[in-house]
C-alpha positions as CSV (number, residue, x, y, z in Angstrom):
1,X,147.0,159.6,208.9
2,X,146.2,158.4,212.0
3,X,148.9,159.4,214.0
4,X,150.4,163.0,212.4
5,X,153.6,164.5,214.4
6,X,152.1,168.8,213.2
7,X,154.2,171.4,214.3
8,X,152.4,174.0,216.7
9,X,152.2,176.6,213.9
10,X,150.3,175.1,211.7
11,X,147.8,174.5,214.4
12,X,148.0,178.0,215.1
13,X,147.6,179.0,211.9
14,X,144.6,176.5,210.9
15,X,142.0,176.1,213.6
16,X,139.7,172.7,213.9
17,X,136.3,173.4,212.9
18,X,134.7,172.3,216.3
19,X,131.6,172.4,214.5
20,X,132.0,169.6,211.8
21,X,132.8,165.6,212.9
22,X,135.5,164.2,210.8
23,X,137.9,167.8,210.6
24,X,141.3,165.2,210.5
25,X,141.1,165.3,207.6
26,X,140.3,169.0,206.9
27,X,142.7,170.4,209.4
28,X,145.4,168.1,207.1
29,X,144.1,169.5,204.3
30,X,144.7,172.8,205.1
31,X,147.7,172.5,206.0
32,X,149.1,170.7,203.1
33,X,147.5,174.4,201.9
34,X,151.3,175.5,202.9
35,X,153.3,173.0,204.6
36,X,155.1,169.6,202.4
37,X,154.7,166.7,204.6
38,X,157.0,164.0,205.1
39,X,155.5,160.1,205.1
40,X,157.3,157.5,207.3
41,X,155.9,154.7,206.3
42,X,156.8,152.6,209.9
43,X,153.3,151.7,211.5
44,X,153.0,153.9,214.7
45,X,149.6,152.9,215.4
46,X,147.2,149.6,215.4
47,X,143.5,150.6,214.3
48,X,140.2,148.6,215.7
49,X,137.6,147.5,213.1
50,X,134.2,146.7,214.4
51,X,130.1,147.2,213.6
52,X,130.6,151.8,215.0
53,X,133.2,152.7,213.5
54,X,132.4,156.3,212.5
55,X,133.8,155.4,209.5
56,X,131.3,153.4,208.2
57,X,129.0,156.3,208.7
58,X,128.8,156.8,204.9
59,X,126.6,159.7,204.2
60,X,127.3,161.1,207.2
61,X,130.9,161.4,206.2
62,X,130.7,161.8,203.1
63,X,128.0,165.8,203.9
64,X,131.0,166.6,206.6
65,X,133.1,166.2,203.6
66,X,130.8,168.2,201.5
67,X,131.4,171.3,204.1
68,X,135.1,170.4,204.7
69,X,135.7,171.2,200.8
70,X,133.4,174.4,200.9
71,X,135.4,175.7,203.7
72,X,138.4,174.5,201.8
73,X,137.7,176.2,198.5
74,X,136.7,180.0,200.2
75,X,139.7,179.5,202.4
76,X,141.9,182.8,201.4
77,X,145.2,180.4,201.5
78,X,143.6,178.1,198.9
79,X,145.4,177.8,195.6
80,X,143.1,178.8,192.7
81,X,144.6,176.4,190.4
82,X,143.7,173.7,192.5
83,X,139.8,173.9,191.3
84,X,139.7,171.8,189.3
85,X,141.4,168.9,191.3
86,X,139.1,169.8,193.5
87,X,136.0,169.6,191.4
88,X,137.1,166.4,189.9
89,X,137.2,165.0,193.9
90,X,134.2,166.3,195.4
91,X,132.6,164.7,192.1
92,X,135.0,161.4,192.8
93,X,133.9,161.6,196.6
94,X,129.8,161.4,195.3
95,X,130.3,158.7,193.4
96,X,132.2,155.6,195.3
97,X,129.7,157.4,198.5
98,X,126.6,157.1,196.5
99,X,128.1,153.5,195.1
100,X,129.4,152.6,198.9
101,X,125.6,153.4,200.1
102,X,124.0,151.1,196.9
103,X,126.6,148.3,198.0
104,X,125.1,148.3,201.8
105,X,121.4,147.8,200.6
106,X,121.5,151.9,202.3
107,X,118.6,154.7,201.0
108,X,118.9,154.6,196.9
109,X,117.3,157.9,196.9
110,X,120.1,159.5,199.0
111,X,122.6,157.4,196.6
112,X,120.5,158.6,193.0
113,X,120.9,162.2,195.0
114,X,125.0,161.2,194.9
115,X,125.3,160.4,191.8
116,X,123.2,163.2,189.7
117,X,125.8,165.7,191.7
118,X,128.9,163.8,190.4
119,X,127.5,163.5,187.2
120,X,127.0,166.8,187.0
121,X,130.4,168.2,188.2
122,X,131.9,165.1,186.4
123,X,129.6,164.1,182.8
124,X,132.5,161.8,181.9
125,X,132.0,159.5,184.8
126,X,129.2,157.8,182.8
127,X,131.9,156.1,181.0
128,X,133.4,153.8,184.5
129,X,131.3,150.6,184.4
130,X,130.8,150.9,188.1
131,X,129.3,154.3,188.2
132,X,126.7,153.1,184.8
133,X,127.1,149.7,187.7
134,X,126.0,152.0,190.8
135,X,122.8,154.0,188.3
136,X,121.0,150.8,187.7
137,X,122.0,149.6,191.3
138,X,120.1,153.0,192.1
139,X,117.2,152.3,189.9
140,X,116.1,148.8,191.1
141,X,113.6,148.0,194.4
142,X,116.1,147.3,197.9
143,X,114.9,143.5,197.3
144,X,116.7,143.0,193.6
145,X,119.4,145.5,194.9
146,X,120.0,143.0,197.7
147,X,120.2,140.1,195.6
148,X,122.8,141.7,192.8
149,X,125.0,142.8,195.6
150,X,124.6,138.6,197.3
151,X,125.8,137.7,193.6
152,X,128.4,140.7,193.2
153,X,129.5,139.4,196.9
154,X,130.5,135.5,195.0
155,X,131.6,137.0,192.1
156,X,134.4,139.0,194.1
157,X,135.1,136.0,196.3
158,X,136.0,133.8,193.5
159,X,140.1,134.0,192.5
160,X,139.0,134.3,187.9
161,X,137.4,137.0,189.0
162,X,138.7,139.0,191.2
163,X,140.2,140.9,187.7
164,X,137.4,141.8,186.5
165,X,135.8,142.8,189.6
166,X,139.3,144.6,190.3
167,X,139.1,146.9,187.1
168,X,136.2,148.7,188.3
């Protein structure tokens, strides 16, 4: 959420972690352990997208998310029946960030580590075509990965292929 309106009592109970970049989502996750959210569909902010957006720093954001999830799970208010969904969310985040890293030709070793972590947390991910594709991309040299990514980009630009690609 870009412009949440939050009650003071929520922020008094769940403080921001100053040592953690991107704790905005974390504080909202902690608040959600006790309070309900309401959604207003009306736009209230305009965001700029440029090359220096921190949202594009996949590895930094991923590492911060993993710390945030560890702290969330260790919090005394964390509902123990949410441990399974949190594990699934963690696995999905690992594989999706690995995929994003491979698609921009980032470090394959980091992506392989995250794919291994995702599969160890949730072995059923091996049935997902995108995970299998990510494993393949992580296994090839960077020059071949660039070529495959260019081919994949062209395929997604063709209308007849969009339904196929979106199924991933």
